[in-house]
C-alpha positions in Angstrom: -10.1 8.8 -22.1 -11.1 11.7 -19.8 -13.7 10.8 -17.2 -16.2 13.4 -18.4 -16.1 12.0 -22.0 -16.9 8.5 -20.6 -19.8 10.0 -18.6 -21.2 11.7 -21.7 -21.0 8.4 -23.7 -22.6 6.4 -20.9 -25.4 8.9 -20.5 -25.9 9.1 -24.3 -26.5 5.4 -24.6 -29.1 5.6 -21.8 -30.9 8.3 -23.7 -30.7 6.2 -26.9 -32.4 3.4 -25.1 -35.0 5.8 -23.9 -35.6 7.2 -27.3 -35.9 3.8 -29.0 -38.2 2.7 -26.2 -40.5 5.7 -26.8 -40.4 4.9 -30.5 -41.3 1.3 -29.9 -44.1 2.3 -27.6 -45.5 4.7 -30.2 -45.3 2.1 -32.9 -46.9 -0.7 -30.8 -49.7 1.6 -29.4 -50.4 3.4 -32.7 -50.2 6.7 -30.7 -47.7 9.0 -32.3 -48.6 12.1 -30.2 -45.3 12.0 -28.2 -43.1 12.0 -31.3 -41.4 15.2 -30.0 -40.3 13.4 -26.9 -38.9 10.6 -29.0 -37.0 13.1 -31.2 -35.6 15.0 -28.2 -34.4 11.9 -26.5 -32.5 10.9 -29.6 -31.2 14.3 -30.6 -30.6 16.1 -27.3 -29.9 12.9 -25.4 -28.1 10.5 -27.7 -26.5 12.6 -30.5 -25.7 15.8 -28.7 -24.3 14.1 -25.6 -22.2 11.7 -27.7 -20.8 14.8 -29.5 -20.0 16.4 -26.2 -18.2 13.2 -25.3 -16.2 13.2 -28.5 -15.2 16.8 -28.0 -13.9 16.1 -24.5 -12.1 13.0 -25.6 -10.3 15.1 -28.2 -9.6 17.9 -25.8 -8.5 16.3 -22.5 -7.1 19.6 -21.1 -10.6 21.2 -21.3 -12.2 18.0 -20.0 -10.2 18.4 -16.8 -11.7 21.8 -16.0 -14.4 22.1 -13.4 -16.8 23.8 -15.9 -16.9 20.6 -17.9 -18.4 18.6 -15.0 -20.8 21.5 -14.1 -21.9 21.6 -17.8 -22.5 17.8 -17.8 -24.7 18.0 -14.6 -26.7 21.0 -15.8 -27.3 19.7 -19.3 -28.0 16.1 -18.2 -30.5 17.3 -15.6 -32.3 19.6 -18.1 -32.6 16.8 -20.7 -33.5 14.1 -18.1 -36.4 16.3 -16.9 -37.4 17.6 -20.4 -37.9 14.2 -22.0 -40.5 12.6 -19.6 -42.3 16.0 -19.1 -42.5 16.5 -22.8 -43.8 13.0 -23.3 -46.5 13.6 -20.7 -47.4 17.0 -22.1 -47.7 15.7 -25.7 -49.8 12.8 -24.4 -52.3 15.3 -23.1 -51.1 16.4 -19.7 -51.1 20.2 -20.3 -50.0 20.8 -16.7 -46.5 19.7 -17.7 -46.0 22.7 -20.0 -44.2 24.8 -17.3 -41.9 21.8 -16.5 -41.1 21.5 -20.2 -40.3 25.2 -20.4 -38.1 25.3 -17.4 -36.2 22.1 -18.2 -35.7 23.4 -21.8 -34.1 26.5 -20.4 -31.8 24.4 -18.1 -30.7 22.3 -21.1 -30.1 25.5 -23.0 -27.9 26.8 -20.1 -25.9 23.6 -20.5 -25.4 24.3 -24.2 -24.3 27.8 -23.4 -21.8 26.4 -20.9 -20.5 24.1 -23.6 -20.0 27.1 -25.9 -17.9 28.7 -23.2 -15.8 25.5 -23.0 -15.3 25.4 -26.8 -14.4 29.1 -27.1 -12.2 29.2 -24.0 -8.5 29.1 -24.7 -6.6 25.9 -23.9 -3.2 26.4 -22.5 -0.6 25.0 -24.8 1.7 22.4 -23.1 5.3 21.9 -23.9 6.5 18.3 -23.7 9.1 17.7 -21.0 12.7 18.4 -22.1 11.6 20.7 -25.0 12.2 24.4 -24.6 9.7 26.7 -26.2 10.9 28.7 -29.3 11.5 32.4 -28.6 
């Protein structure tokens, strides 16, 4: 499996743990104000990152490209900042709103980079000893 796919899966499980932890905290405390942070941790963190990992596992040639690692760093940074800042904002700290906005834009930039990866052409490879048809 490509290294980037493994990174996405490992990071996804960390976000799943964070999302479940937020959900447990909301349930135990009875305070459901940060539901949006719980949802973002699970959807942007766990689900989306796992899907990124699946794509790269199925497309190892694209996973080798430098853009894949840049996209991983940008998206992960955006989501990692977004979730706690959103949690704090939804819990009553209005000063976190600019952080939420900026981290959302960073995560969106990571999604746009992934779109570039998906729509970029992958060079076809010819197995050794097989000549291409002309």
